[in-house]
BARO-429645 format. One record per residue (C-alpha): residue number from 1; chain; x, y, z. Coordinates in nm, 3 decimals. Each point is the difference from the previous one (the first is absolute). Example, Ala and Ser with C-alpha at 12.3 -4.5 7.8 and 13.67 -1.06 7.14 Angstrom:
// BARO-429645
R  1  A  1.230  -0.450  0.780
R  2  A  0.137  0.344  -0.066
// end
This chain:
// BARO-429645
R  1  A  1.397  3.738  -0.802
R  2  A  0.314  -0.135  0.150
R  3  A  0.184  -0.337  -0.047
R  4  A  0.290  -0.163  0.183
R  5  A  0.196  -0.312  -0.085
R  6  A  0.288  -0.140  0.173
R  7  A  0.278  -0.062  -0.251
R  8  A  0.247  -0.183  0.249
R  9  A  -0.122  -0.080  0.358
R  10  A  0.293  -0.202  0.104
R  11  A  -0.219  -0.323  -0.027
R  12  A  -0.241  0.104  0.264
R  13  A  -0.307  -0.075  -0.216
R  14  A  0.150  -0.343  -0.093
R  15  A  0.079  -0.073  0.367
R  16  A  -0.328  0.082  0.126
R  17  A  -0.192  -0.231  -0.282
R  18  A  0.251  -0.287  0.108
R  19  A  -0.065  0.046  0.362
R  20  A  -0.365  -0.015  -0.041
R  21  A  0.027  -0.308  -0.234
R  22  A  0.207  -0.180  0.265
R  23  A  -0.251  0.097  0.264
R  24  A  -0.277  -0.145  -0.191
R  25  A  0.200  -0.333  -0.066
R  26  A  0.072  -0.038  0.382
R  27  A  -0.365  0.071  0.074
R  28  A  -0.095  -0.274  -0.255
R  29  A  0.217  -0.265  0.158
R  30  A  -0.194  0.054  0.333
R  31  A  -0.296  -0.126  -0.188
R  32  A  0.173  -0.287  -0.134
R  33  A  0.137  -0.103  0.326
R  34  A  -0.341  0.026  0.146
R  35  A  -0.149  -0.223  -0.271
R  36  A  0.277  -0.266  0.092
R  37  A  -0.074  0.018  0.357
R  38  A  -0.368  -0.060  -0.069
R  39  A  0.080  -0.295  -0.213
R  40  A  0.241  -0.139  0.274
R  41  A  -0.264  0.052  0.259
R  42  A  -0.259  -0.194  -0.226
R  43  A  0.236  -0.287  -0.063
R  44  A  0.078  -0.035  0.373
R  45  A  -0.374  0.002  0.083
R  46  A  -0.079  -0.266  -0.269
R  47  A  0.239  -0.228  0.084
R  48  A  -0.084  0.014  0.378
R  49  A  -0.369  -0.062  -0.108
R  50  A  0.106  -0.290  -0.210
R  51  A  0.213  -0.136  0.289
R  52  A  -0.286  0.010  0.249
R  53  A  -0.227  -0.169  -0.238
R  54  A  0.251  -0.302  -0.058
R  55  A  0.073  -0.007  0.370
R  56  A  -0.379  -0.044  0.057
R  57  A  0.005  -0.279  -0.238
R  58  A  0.302  -0.162  0.175
R  59  A  -0.184  0.012  0.326
R  60  A  -0.299  -0.157  -0.158
R  61  A  0.207  -0.285  -0.109
R  62  A  0.158  -0.039  0.341
R  63  A  -0.366  -0.011  0.153
R  64  A  -0.080  -0.278  -0.242
R  65  A  0.307  -0.193  0.093
R  66  A  -0.084  0.051  0.367
R  67  A  -0.340  -0.125  -0.055
R  68  A  0.129  -0.316  -0.169
R  69  A  0.226  -0.045  0.300
R  70  A  -0.304  0.017  0.226
R  71  A  -0.178  -0.249  -0.187
R  72  A  0.286  -0.221  0.005
R  73  A  0.040  0.052  0.386
R  74  A  -0.385  -0.092  0.058
R  75  A  0.034  -0.305  -0.207
R  76  A  0.306  -0.122  0.200
R  77  A  -0.189  0.106  0.313
R  78  A  -0.308  -0.214  -0.087
R  79  A  0.241  -0.299  -0.055
R  80  A  0.116  0.062  0.360
R  81  A  0.368  0.071  -0.112
R  82  A  0.022  0.344  0.150
R  83  A  -0.171  0.233  0.261
R  84  A  -0.209  0.293  -0.016
R  85  A  0.309  0.203  0.066
R  86  A  0.090  -0.035  -0.379
R  87  A  -0.330  0.114  -0.139
R  88  A  -0.001  0.291  0.262
R  89  A  0.335  0.115  -0.108
R  90  A  -0.080  -0.017  -0.363
R  91  A  -0.318  0.203  0.068
R  92  A  0.192  0.276  0.176
R  93  A  0.256  0.009  -0.287
R  94  A  -0.291  0.007  -0.240
R  95  A  -0.161  0.310  0.186
R  96  A  0.346  0.153  0.004
R  97  A  0.014  -0.014  -0.390
R  98  A  -0.352  0.112  -0.031
R  99  A  0.101  0.316  0.210
R  100  A  0.262  0.057  -0.255
R  101  A  -0.240  -0.022  -0.289
R  102  A  -0.223  0.273  0.169
R  103  A  0.305  0.217  0.029
R  104  A  0.096  -0.067  -0.353
R  105  A  -0.349  0.091  -0.121
R  106  A  0.027  0.326  0.168
R  107  A  0.348  0.048  -0.162
R  108  A  -0.155  -0.058  -0.342
R  109  A  -0.270  0.251  0.069
R  110  A  0.254  0.267  0.111
R  111  A  0.239  -0.083  -0.296
R  112  A  -0.263  0.064  -0.259
R  113  A  -0.105  0.319  0.190
R  114  A  0.359  0.118  -0.008
R  115  A  0.030  -0.082  -0.346
R  116  A  -0.303  0.217  -0.084
R  117  A  0.144  0.274  0.197
R  118  A  0.320  -0.020  -0.206
R  119  A  -0.190  -0.003  -0.326
R  120  A  -0.232  0.301  0.106
R  121  A  -0.330  -0.210  0.019
R  122  A  -0.252  -0.039  0.273
R  123  A  0.110  -0.245  0.263
R  124  A  -0.266  -0.254  -0.065
R  125  A  0.058  -0.038  -0.388
R  126  A  -0.002  -0.358  -0.084
R  127  A  0.296  -0.126  -0.215
R  128  A  0.107  -0.312  -0.140
R  129  A  0.391  -0.045  0.024
R  130  A  0.102  -0.146  -0.327
R  131  A  0.384  -0.066  0.078
R  132  A  0.134  -0.314  0.134
R  133  A  0.238  0.012  0.298
R  134  A  0.280  -0.186  -0.189
R  135  A  0.376  0.065  -0.004
R  136  A  0.142  0.188  -0.284
R  137  A  0.168  -0.208  -0.249
R  138  A  0.289  0.213  -0.094
R  139  A  0.205  0.298  0.155
R  140  A  0.116  0.223  -0.291
R  141  A  0.263  0.280  0.008
R  142  A  0.321  0.020  0.201
R  143  A  0.064  0.224  0.285
R  144  A  0.214  0.235  -0.193
R  145  A  -0.279  0.029  -0.261
R  146  A  -0.278  0.083  0.266
R  147  A  0.249  0.256  0.160
R  148  A  0.041  0.174  -0.339
R  149  A  -0.360  -0.008  -0.064
R  150  A  -0.081  0.155  0.329
R  151  A  0.261  0.285  -0.037
R  152  A  -0.178  0.076  -0.355
R  153  A  -0.362  -0.059  0.105
R  154  A  -0.058  0.058  0.343
R  155  A  -0.188  0.329  0.060
R  156  A  0.212  0.093  0.300
R  157  A  0.308  -0.040  -0.209
R  158  A  -0.156  0.204  -0.295
R  159  A  -0.074  0.265  0.240
R  160  A  0.344  0.033  0.155
R  161  A  0.149  0.014  -0.350
R  162  A  -0.262  0.261  -0.110
R  163  A  0.096  0.198  0.321
R  164  A  0.347  0.006  -0.073
R  165  A  -0.066  0.128  -0.334
R  166  A  -0.247  0.252  0.128
R  167  A  0.287  0.130  0.235
R  168  A  0.246  0.025  -0.276
R  169  A  -0.256  0.201  -0.202
R  170  A  -0.062  0.228  0.301
R  171  A  0.378  0.047  0.041
R  172  A  0.050  0.093  -0.357
R  173  A  -0.289  0.270  0.042
R  174  A  0.167  0.114  0.308
R  175  A  0.331  0.057  -0.181
R  176  A  -0.198  0.161  -0.279
R  177  A  -0.090  0.288  0.214
R  178  A  0.347  0.125  -0.020
R  179  A  -0.015  0.040  -0.387
R  180  A  -0.146  0.280  -0.195
R  181  A  -0.329  0.015  -0.167
R  182  A  -0.060  0.152  -0.346
R  183  A  -0.354  0.123  -0.082
R  184  A  -0.168  0.158  -0.300
R  185  A  -0.253  0.272  0.067
R  186  A  -0.239  0.149  -0.270
R  187  A  -0.269  0.260  0.052
R  188  A  -0.253  0.178  -0.227
R  189  A  -0.218  0.299  0.125
R  190  A  -0.283  0.180  -0.177
R  191  A  -0.155  0.325  0.116
R  192  A  -0.304  0.111  -0.202
R  193  A  -0.292  0.215  0.056
R  194  A  -0.206  -0.236  -0.187
R  195  A  0.025  -0.381  -0.034
R  196  A  0.176  -0.012  -0.334
R  197  A  0.080  0.371  -0.115
R  198  A  0.124  0.331  0.139
R  199  A  0.305  -0.123  0.216
R  200  A  0.350  -0.132  0.001
R  201  A  0.183  -0.319  0.099
R  202  A  0.346  -0.110  0.103
R  203  A  0.198  -0.327  0.043
R  204  A  0.300  -0.119  0.184
R  205  A  0.222  -0.302  -0.021
R  206  A  0.289  -0.072  0.248
R  207  A  0.219  -0.266  0.136
R  208  A  0.070  -0.003  0.366
R  209  A  0.262  -0.171  0.215
R  210  A  -0.065  -0.096  0.351
R  211  A  0.270  -0.101  0.212
R  212  A  -0.007  -0.046  0.363
R  213  A  0.342  0.111  0.134
R  214  A  -0.072  -0.015  0.362
R  215  A  -0.295  -0.101  0.218
R  216  A  0.123  -0.063  0.344
R  217  A  0.167  -0.330  -0.089
R  218  A  -0.354  -0.165  -0.009
R  219  A  0.072  -0.158  -0.344
R  220  A  0.312  -0.165  0.148
R  221  A  -0.183  -0.123  0.288
R  222  A  -0.265  -0.136  -0.231
R  223  A  0.276  -0.174  -0.198
R  224  A  0.158  -0.149  0.318
R  225  A  -0.354  -0.123  0.101
R  226  A  -0.082  -0.173  -0.329
R  227  A  0.344  -0.162  0.005
R  228  A  -0.061  -0.126  0.336
R  229  A  -0.339  -0.129  -0.101
R  230  A  0.164  -0.193  -0.305
R  231  A  0.246  -0.174  0.238
R  232  A  -0.273  -0.088  0.224
R  233  A  -0.230  -0.136  -0.293
R  234  A  0.309  -0.214  -0.132
R  235  A  0.053  -0.149  0.348
R  236  A  -0.377  -0.070  0.047
R  237  A  0.015  -0.169  -0.355
R  238  A  0.274  -0.222  0.120
R  239  A  -0.170  -0.070  0.314
R  240  A  -0.322  -0.102  -0.169
R  241  A  0.185  -0.211  -0.248
R  242  A  0.163  -0.194  0.299
R  243  A  -0.322  -0.038  0.165
R  244  A  -0.174  -0.122  -0.296
R  245  A  0.259  -0.262  -0.076
R  246  A  -0.040  -0.113  0.369
R  247  A  -0.364  -0.064  -0.051
R  248  A  0.072  -0.196  -0.323
R  249  A  0.259  -0.203  0.197
R  250  A  -0.243  -0.063  0.282
R  251  A  -0.295  -0.096  -0.259
R  252  A  0.236  -0.214  -0.188
R  253  A  0.104  -0.191  0.300
R  254  A  -0.368  -0.039  0.132
R  255  A  -0.099  -0.132  -0.322
R  256  A  0.281  -0.276  -0.022
R  257  A  -0.053  -0.089  0.374
R  258  A  -0.370  -0.046  -0.051
R  259  A  0.056  -0.217  -0.293
R  260  A  0.223  -0.215  0.196
R  261  A  -0.243  -0.019  0.289
R  262  A  -0.256  -0.132  -0.224
R  263  A  0.201  -0.309  -0.091
R  264  A  0.057  -0.052  0.362
R  265  A  -0.362  0.042  0.089
R  266  A  -0.125  -0.216  -0.277
R  267  A  0.240  -0.274  0.124
R  268  A  -0.123  0.041  0.362
R  269  A  -0.357  -0.029  -0.137
R  270  A  0.074  -0.331  -0.179
R  271  A  0.183  -0.140  0.321
R  272  A  -0.278  0.097  0.226
R  273  A  -0.273  -0.147  -0.213
R  274  A  0.191  -0.327  -0.017
R  275  A  0.080  0.006  0.352
R  276  A  -0.373  0.042  0.079
R  277  A  -0.101  -0.289  -0.236
R  278  A  0.253  -0.228  0.184
R  279  A  -0.125  0.131  0.343
R  280  A  -0.364  -0.070  -0.098
R  281  A  0.081  -0.339  -0.092
R  282  A  0.195  -0.070  0.310
R  283  A  -0.268  0.134  0.213
R  284  A  -0.271  -0.210  -0.155
R  285  A  0.227  -0.310  0.044
R  286  A  0.044  0.114  0.371
R  287  A  0.371  0.067  -0.036
R  288  A  -0.012  0.379  0.028
R  289  A  -0.193  0.210  0.276
R  290  A  -0.233  0.278  -0.052
R  291  A  0.259  0.241  0.106
R  292  A  0.223  -0.069  -0.307
R  293  A  -0.312  0.004  -0.218
R  294  A  -0.105  0.351  0.106
R  295  A  0.354  0.139  -0.007
R  296  A  0.035  -0.106  -0.343
R  297  A  -0.330  0.147  -0.109
R  298  A  0.120  0.328  0.145
R  299  A  0.332  -0.026  -0.178
R  300  A  -0.175  -0.055  -0.349
R  301  A  -0.240  0.306  0.046
R  302  A  0.314  0.197  0.107
R  303  A  0.216  -0.106  -0.292
R  304  A  -0.278  0.063  -0.258
R  305  A  -0.046  0.366  0.155
R  306  A  0.366  0.070  -0.013
R  307  A  0.010  -0.120  -0.376
R  308  A  -0.276  0.239  -0.099
R  309  A  0.154  0.286  0.193
R  310  A  0.323  -0.072  -0.175
R  311  A  -0.174  0.006  -0.349
R  312  A  -0.170  0.317  0.096
R  313  A  0.349  0.154  0.129
R  314  A  0.172  -0.098  -0.348
R  315  A  -0.283  0.157  -0.191
R  316  A  -0.003  0.307  0.200
R  317  A  0.388  0.035  -0.015
R  318  A  -0.014  -0.022  -0.364
R  319  A  -0.239  0.276  -0.019
R  320  A  0.217  0.210  0.237
R  321  A  0.298  -0.061  -0.213
R  322  A  -0.177  0.156  -0.293
R  323  A  -0.117  0.280  0.221
R  324  A  0.357  0.056  0.120
R  325  A  0.124  -0.024  -0.358
R  326  A  -0.255  0.261  -0.123
R  327  A  -0.164  -0.226  -0.248
R  328  A  -0.311  -0.118  0.179
R  329  A  -0.326  0.055  -0.172
R  330  A  -0.341  -0.196  -0.047
R  331  A  0.161  -0.179  -0.304
R  332  A  0.282  -0.142  0.187
R  333  A  0.078  -0.364  -0.058
R  334  A  0.039  -0.088  0.368
R  335  A  -0.344  0.108  0.051
R  336  A  -0.162  -0.163  -0.286
R  337  A  0.172  -0.351  0.027
R  338  A  -0.219  -0.262  0.151
R  339  A  -0.325  0.175  -0.096
R  340  A  -0.280  -0.234  -0.094
// end
């Protein structure tokens, strides 16, 4: 029966355990990053589906307005105050809007299928989208706060930091190979003709010293390799930090730009609707022609579509800012604000 115990191993056991723990933590960050990417993909698909549905509603509203224009034109034609050209022009415009409606209906179907794909469900699974496509009321957190959060929370930043720690541990382990190792050895031997009696035994206890004085400079080469790996990890950590800060800058700028675009698009919708009201009255009074009327109808639909797209961009930009900051989760406030 023999037993060996290392009394002093130059920290090699400690370094091996630490390296294993760091490797495990790096792998776990991969899982967290994948989870964040899945959440971001679902968010994008959700808002795309919501935008398609609201744009379909805007197109339906444009159809109702065009139908009212057609009825108005036919009344004026019956009174012999216009020609068939006006009614034909409005019918062509109405057909064009109905073509857009068909396209929007297809977009809704594709958007819902894409949402199911992002969730991991069959593509034809029905859903009722419960969030409203409305602007966010408040934008919390400064750019500096978002950057600090990203450096502390982003899986890529944490992985880079863990990789640097792992490189330091491996460098320390390589330097430890130059140090001696002290071991305790114990042995017990029993020689008997029978299992218990008629024999003798002996034992031995010793302390050993193992010191590698020369092995062809391989230890020195490993030390240089580990120091180079440490420098590389430190440089990659700094590069990852800069790239993450840039992503936060971009997401922060996109969010504020989208917020400003909402106000501009909202004003454009109000102005286009008022212009349409005036043009319809002028057309009915015989002051404006059908070209002005149709041009204004088109402008209203385009303004409403841009307004909805701006809201979608703001909601998505807010979510992408949390993604860049490493704080995105199903419980994020930017996702649940505006839920019915």
